[in-house]
C-alpha positions, 0 to 999 in steps of 0.5 A: 896490286901492281907497281903503277897502281901503287904509284898512282895511289901514293901520288894521289894521297901525297897530292891530297895531303899537300893540298890540305896542308897548303889550304890550312896554311893559306886560310885565315884563322877561324874566329870562333867568337863570330861563327854561327852556332851549329843549330840556330833555329829559333835562337832569335839571331838575324839571318845573314849571308847571301842575296836571298836573305836580304830584305826586298827592295835593297 
């Protein structure tokens, strides 16, 4: 592998790790009490979210 390729590869991984560190530090902490279950099918929980889950007429 040539030096320019190593430099580009190292720059990519450093940039990716820097972005992930920044995202982790800047994001609000996850509150596990209010997270939806991984599999909610048939659980009886009401759907919520985007416009497609809103009742018609609202």
